[in-house]
C-alpha positions in Angstrom: 109.0 -75.8 25.9 110.6 -77.6 28.9 111.1 -75.3 31.9 114.9 -75.9 32.2 117.3 -77.4 29.5 121.1 -77.6 29.1 123.2 -76.8 26.0 127.0 -78.8 26.3 129.8 -78.6 23.9 133.7 -79.1 24.0 133.6 -75.6 21.9 131.8 -73.0 22.9 132.6 -69.4 21.8 131.5 -66.9 24.8 132.6 -63.5 25.6 135.5 -64.9 27.3 137.1 -67.1 24.5 136.4 -70.6 23.6 135.9 -72.9 26.1 134.1 -76.3 27.2 130.5 -75.3 29.0 127.4 -76.0 29.8 125.0 -73.3 29.2 121.8 -73.7 31.6 118.6 -72.4 29.8 115.0 -71.6 31.0 112.5 -69.9 29.4 114.0 -69.0 26.2 117.0 -67.4 27.7 120.7 -68.3 29.2 120.5 -68.5 33.1 124.2 -69.5 33.0 127.5 -70.5 31.5 128.9 -72.8 33.9 132.6 -74.6 33.7 131.4 -77.7 35.7 128.3 -80.3 34.7 125.1 -79.1 35.8 122.7 -81.0 38.6 121.8 -84.7 36.9 118.0 -83.7 37.3 118.1 -80.9 34.2 118.0 -82.6 31.0 121.2 -82.0 29.1 121.4 -82.0 24.7 125.4 -82.3 24.4 127.0 -81.8 21.2 130.1 -83.1 22.1 133.5 -81.9 19.8 131.1 -80.1 17.3 131.3 -76.1 18.1 128.4 -74.0 19.7 128.2 -70.2 18.6 126.2 -67.8 19.4 123.2 -67.2 16.8 124.3 -64.8 13.9 122.7 -61.6 13.7 123.1 -59.9 10.1 121.8 -56.5 9.8 121.8 -56.1 5.9 119.1 -57.8 4.8 116.7 -56.6 2.0 113.5 -58.9 2.4 111.7 -57.2 -0.3 108.2 -57.9 1.3 104.9 -56.4 0.9 105.3 -55.2 -2.8 108.4 -57.0 -4.1 107.7 -60.7 -2.6 108.6 -62.3 -6.0 112.0 -61.1 -5.4 112.1 -62.3 -2.0 109.7 -62.5 1.0 110.1 -63.4 4.7 109.4 -67.1 4.3 111.9 -67.7 2.2 114.6 -65.1 3.6 114.1 -66.2 7.2 114.3 -70.1 5.7 117.6 -69.5 4.4 119.3 -67.2 7.1 118.3 -70.1 9.8 120.1 -72.7 7.4 123.2 -70.5 7.3 122.9 -70.0 11.4 121.5 -66.7 11.5 119.1 -66.4 14.4 118.3 -62.6 13.7 118.2 -60.3 10.4 117.3 -56.7 10.2 115.7 -55.5 7.5 116.3 -53.1 5.1 113.6 -50.3 4.4 113.8 -50.3 0.4 112.6 -53.0 -2.3 109.7 -53.5 -0.4 106.3 -51.1 -1.5 106.1 -49.4 0.7 109.4 -48.2 1.4 109.9 -48.1 5.4 110.2 -44.3 5.5 107.2 -43.2 8.0 105.8 -45.6 11.1 102.6 -46.1 8.7 104.8 -47.9 6.4 107.1 -49.4 9.3 103.3 -51.3 10.5 102.9 -52.1 6.8 105.9 -53.9 7.0 105.9 -55.5 10.7 101.8 -57.1 9.6 103.7 -58.7 6.7 106.3 -60.2 8.9 103.7 -61.1 11.4 101.6 -63.2 8.8 105.0 -65.1 7.6 106.3 -68.3 8.6 109.1 -66.8 10.2 111.9 -69.0 11.1 114.3 -66.5 12.6 113.4 -63.1 14.5 113.0 -60.1 12.5 114.0 -56.3 13.3 113.8 -53.3 10.5 115.5 -50.4 9.9 113.9 -47.3 8.8 114.9 -44.8 5.7 115.8 -41.4 5.4 114.7 -39.9 2.0 114.5 -36.2 1.3 111.7 -34.4 3.0 110.9 -37.3 5.7 112.7 -35.9 8.8 109.6 -35.7 10.5 109.0 -39.3 10.3 111.9 -40.3 12.0 110.6 -39.9 15.7 107.8 -42.0 15.1 109.6 -44.6 13.2 111.9 -44.6 16.5 109.1 -44.9 18.7 107.6 -47.7 17.0 111.1 -49.9 17.3 113.0 -49.0 14.1 116.2 -49.7 14.8 118.2 -46.5 13.1 118.1 -45.6 9.8 119.3 -46.0 6.3 120.0 -43.5 3.5 121.7 -43.5 0.2 123.9 -41.1 -1.4 123.5 -42.5 -5.0 120.0 -43.5 -6.8 119.1 -46.4 -4.6 117.6 -48.4 -7.9 114.2 -48.1 -7.0 111.9 -45.0 -7.1 110.3 -45.3 -4.0 113.4 -44.7 -2.0 115.6 -41.7 -3.4 118.9 -40.4 -2.3 119.6 -37.7 -0.2 122.3 -34.9 -0.6 124.1 -33.0 2.0 121.3 -30.7 3.0 118.8 -33.7 3.7 121.6 -34.8 5.7 122.0 -31.6 7.6 118.4 -31.6 8.7 118.1 -35.3 9.2 121.1 -35.8 11.3 120.6 -33.6 14.3 116.9 -35.4 15.1 118.9 -38.7 15.0 121.7 -37.8 16.9 119.3 -36.7 19.5 117.2 -40.1 19.3 120.5 -41.9 20.1 120.2 -44.0 16.9 122.8 -45.2 14.1 122.5 -43.6 10.7 123.6 -46.2 8.2 125.0 -44.9 5.0 125.4 -46.7 1.2 128.6 -44.5 0.7 129.5 -43.4 -2.9 128.6 -40.0 -4.1 127.3 -39.2 -8.0 130.4 -36.8 -8.8 133.2 -39.4 -9.4 130.2 -42.3 -11.0 129.0 -39.4 -13.7 132.6 -39.2 -14.4 133.5 -42.5 -15.2 130.4 -43.0 -17.4 131.5 -40.3 -19.7 134.6 -42.1 -19.8 133.3 -45.7 -21.0 131.2 -44.5 -23.5 130.8 -47.3 -25.8 132.8 -49.6 -23.3 131.7 -53.4 -23.4 128.8 -53.8 -20.5 129.7 -57.7 -20.9 132.8 -56.7 -19.0 133.0 -57.1 -15.2 135.4 -54.7 -15.8 133.3 -52.0 -17.1 131.3 -52.1 -14.3 134.2 -51.9 -11.8 135.4 -48.9 -13.6 131.9 -47.2 -13.7 132.0 -47.3 -9.6 135.6 -45.9 -9.1 137.0 -46.5 -5.3 137.0 -42.2 -5.5 132.8 -42.5 -5.1 133.3 -44.3 -1.9 136.2 -42.1 -0.6 134.3 -39.0 -1.2 131.5 -40.1 0.3 132.7 -41.3 3.4 134.5 -38.3 3.8 131.4 -36.2 3.6 129.4 -38.6 6.1 132.4 -38.1 8.7 132.4 -34.6 8.3 128.8 -34.0 9.0 128.7 -36.7 11.5 131.4 -34.5 13.3 129.2 -31.2 12.9 126.1 -32.9 14.3 127.4 -35.4 16.8 125.6 -38.3 14.9 126.6 -42.0 15.0 126.9 -43.1 11.8 127.5 -46.4 10.3 129.3 -47.3 6.5 127.4 -50.1 5.1 129.3 -52.6 2.5 132.9 -51.2 2.4 134.3 -52.2 -0.5 137.6 -50.3 -0.9 140.6 -50.5 1.6 141.2 -46.7 0.5 139.0 -45.5 3.1 140.3 -47.2 6.2 142.6 -44.1 6.9 139.7 -42.0 6.9 137.7 -44.2 9.2 141.1 -44.3 11.6 141.8 -40.7 12.0 137.9 -40.1 12.4 137.8 -42.4 15.0 140.6 -41.0 16.7 138.9 -37.3 16.9 136.2 -39.0 18.8 133.4 -39.6 15.8 131.1 -42.1 16.3 131.7 -44.0 13.4 131.7 -47.8 12.7 131.7 -49.9 9.3 130.7 -53.5 7.7 132.1 -55.1 4.6 130.2 -58.4 3.2 131.0 -61.8 2.6 131.7 -61.4 -1.4 134.2 -58.5 -0.8 136.0 -60.9 1.2 135.6 -64.0 -0.8 136.1 -62.6 -4.3 138.5 -60.6 -6.4 137.7 -58.9 -9.8 140.2 -60.6 -11.5 138.2 -64.0 -11.4 135.0 -62.5 -12.7 134.1 -63.4 -16.1 132.5 -61.6 -18.9 129.0 -61.8 -18.6 128.8 -63.2 -15.3 126.4 -60.6 -13.8 125.4 -63.2 -10.4 128.7 -61.0 -9.4 127.3 -57.7 -9.9 126.8 -55.7 -6.9 127.4 -51.7 -5.8 129.7 -51.1 -4.7 131.4 -53.6 -7.0 133.4 -56.3 -6.4 137.1 -54.9 -6.5 140.5 -56.2 -7.2 142.3 -58.8 -4.9 144.4 -56.8 -3.0 141.5 -54.3 -2.4 139.9 -57.5 -0.9 143.3 -58.2 1.4 143.1 -54.4 2.6 139.7 -55.5 4.1 141.0 -58.3 5.7 143.6 -56.0 7.2 140.7 -53.6 8.4 138.7 -56.8 10.5 142.0 -57.6 11.8 142.9 -54.0 13.2 139.3 -53.5 14.3 138.7 -50.4 11.4 135.8 -52.5 10.2 133.7 -53.9 12.8 131.4 -56.4 11.4 130.3 -58.4 8.4 126.8 -58.7 6.9 125.6 -59.9 4.0 123.3 -57.2 1.9 121.5 -60.0 0.7 119.6 -58.4 -1.9 118.0 -61.0 -4.5 115.7 -60.5 -7.7 113.9 -62.4 -10.1 116.3 -64.3 -13.0 115.3 -62.0 -15.5 116.7 -59.1 -13.8 120.1 -60.5 -13.5 120.0 -60.2 -17.5 121.6 -64.0 -17.6 120.6 -63.8 -21.0 122.6 -60.9 -22.1 125.4 -60.7 -19.6 125.0 -57.0 -19.7 126.6 -55.8 -16.3 125.4 -52.4 -16.8 121.6 -53.4 -17.3 121.7 -56.2 -14.7 120.5 -55.5 -11.0 123.1 -55.0 -8.7 122.3 -57.6 -5.6 123.8 -60.4 -4.3 122.0 -62.9 -2.4 124.1 -64.8 0.3 122.1 -65.5 3.3 122.8 -69.4 3.8 126.2 -68.8 2.6 127.5 -66.0 4.6 129.1 -67.9 7.7 130.6 -70.8 5.6 132.1 -67.7 3.0 133.1 -66.0 6.0 134.9 -68.8 7.7 136.4 -70.1 4.8 138.7 -67.0 4.4 138.9 -66.2 7.5 140.8 -69.7 8.3 142.7 -69.2 5.6 144.2 -65.9 7.1 144.5 -67.5 10.7 141.3 -66.2 12.2 139.5 -68.1 14.5 135.6 -68.5 15.0 135.5 -66.2 17.8 136.7 -63.6 15.6 133.9 -64.7 13.0 131.3 -64.8 15.9 132.3 -61.3 16.8 131.9 -60.1 13.1 129.0 -61.4 12.4 127.0 -61.5 15.9 128.1 -59.4 18.9 129.1 -56.6 16.6 126.1 -56.3 14.3 123.6 -57.0 17.8 125.3 -53.9 19.0 124.8 -51.8 16.0 121.2 -52.6 16.1 120.4 -52.2 19.6 119.6 -55.5 20.6 122.8 -56.4 22.7 120.7 -57.0 25.9 119.1 -59.9 23.8 121.3 -61.2 21.1 124.9 -61.3 20.0 126.3 -63.8 22.5 126.3 -66.8 25.0 126.2 -65.1 28.0 123.5 -64.7 31.0 120.6 -62.8 30.1 120.6 -63.5 26.2 118.4 -64.8 24.0 119.2 -69.0 24.0 120.4 -68.4 20.2 122.8 -71.3 19.0 124.4 -72.5 16.1 125.8 -76.2 16.1 128.5 -75.8 13.7 131.0 -78.0 12.2 133.9 -76.0 10.9 135.9 -78.5 8.9 133.5 -79.9 6.7 134.1 -79.0 3.1 131.2 -78.7 0.6 130.2 -77.4 -2.8 127.5 -74.8 -3.3 124.6 -75.9 -5.1 122.1 -72.9 -5.9 119.6 -75.0 -6.4 119.3 -76.4 -3.1 119.4 -73.4 -1.6 116.5 -72.1 0.4 116.7 -68.4 -1.0 113.6 -67.7 -3.4 115.8 -67.9 -6.5 118.7 -69.9 -7.0 121.0 -67.1 -8.6 124.5 -66.9 -6.7 128.1 -66.0 -7.8 129.0 -69.0 -5.0 127.6 -72.1 -7.3 130.1 -74.7 -7.9 132.5 -72.9 -5.0 134.1 -74.9 -2.3 133.5 -73.9 1.2 134.3 -75.1 4.6 131.6 -75.0 7.5 128.7 -76.5 7.7 125.5 -75.6 10.1 124.3 -78.7 11.4 121.5 -77.1 13.7 120.1 -73.9 14.9 118.0 -73.0 18.1 115.9 -69.8 18.7 115.1 -68.9 22.2 116.3 -72.7 23.0 113.8 -74.3 20.6 115.0 -76.3 17.2 114.4 -74.3 14.3 113.8 -76.9 11.2 116.2 -76.2 8.5 114.9 -78.6 6.0 112.3 -77.1 3.3 108.7 -77.0 4.7 109.3 -79.2 8.0 107.6 -77.6 10.8 109.7 -75.8 13.3 109.6 -76.2 17.1 111.1 -72.7 16.9 109.0 -69.3 15.6 110.9 -66.1 14.7 109.1 -62.6 15.8 109.0 -59.3 14.5 111.6 -57.2 17.2 111.6 -53.8 18.3 114.4 -51.8 19.4 114.3 -50.5 23.0 112.6 -47.2 23.1 115.3 -44.3 22.4 115.7 -42.2 25.8 115.5 -38.7 23.9 112.1 -37.8 22.6 113.6 -35.8 19.7 111.6 -33.7 17.4 112.9 -32.2 14.1 113.5 -28.3 14.4 
């Protein structure tokens, strides 16, 4: 790597707004962001009228390696991420075997990442499951960015869901560690009641799947989590929010001082349940894609700041598990793979609603980096941060072809959809990432660890 280098563009998204800038990089870090050209001795990479964004950070990615690498592995996941302008992913603790619910399992996960051809940096969440509270301090000591739990069955046996008593045990430890608890917020009771009402309903209809996971399951789960977070002083984060009905609860909790953040996903911001055809199981996810009116409420939550960030919830599986042959929504795996498409999908919908690329960068870079505790390194084009950049052409329109995506399997609900915005290049710590499959890359990702927590908490 050259000792010093300048990256320049007429449209640079910085924490202070969008402006022409010359970004001075040395040893993989941003040294300065200048309003005037640098001394002529320093080599300059000038991107002209193209936009320069901070490398995106996706805090909700299921890589599934080791154990289920045939679903998705580090090689393909990080290649897809880079092609979508994502320079850092944070891997979820489930769908791999073993699940990342102990320090030993985290070491296995990190070893798998170190053996892979990482195109981007990878950090890790630990998991909260019944009976593993004593493991949480060691997971934190080994660099876990925080913890994830499910309030309903996760879909895999290695990662059982937790109840209120489990959270009462784990939350004080997590609070003392000063780390966030990420929650899949759906409660079983409203879902069980809905299933009872739907006996005999056509499983090929997306409406059947939608009715089986009512918004009440999300709302009641979020209310439980907020009550427990307030009781224990634990920072919580609601993942993949799909209903606007919970926004007022989140707003009121923040007014009371509860430390809560929330995310939604590109598919909830793009699609509406009304447009999903019978048997179109690539659209299945949990919570389900809800009606267009709910989608617009989520956009309102982003506008108001009640929803803090957008993450992909990249959750792939082999084609057979999507039940493409039968179109059975109830039997199909629930997950959407969209790492490579997230930026374009969000930008397409955001610009149509009057948002700018600075908003998109905040939702998909700055705020995710904060959630994961990586904000001193990632999330912004600013002095001291890693020189992670995305060169973006926001006005180019293109059609999604699933067969050309870098993810392990070509299944995507975006197939045939026209999106705006093309990633023309990506840089990781000042080195260019090769985006073409099989190409040698100057940049190589590494496993990351969140800075050690200040408190050495031990379970009671």
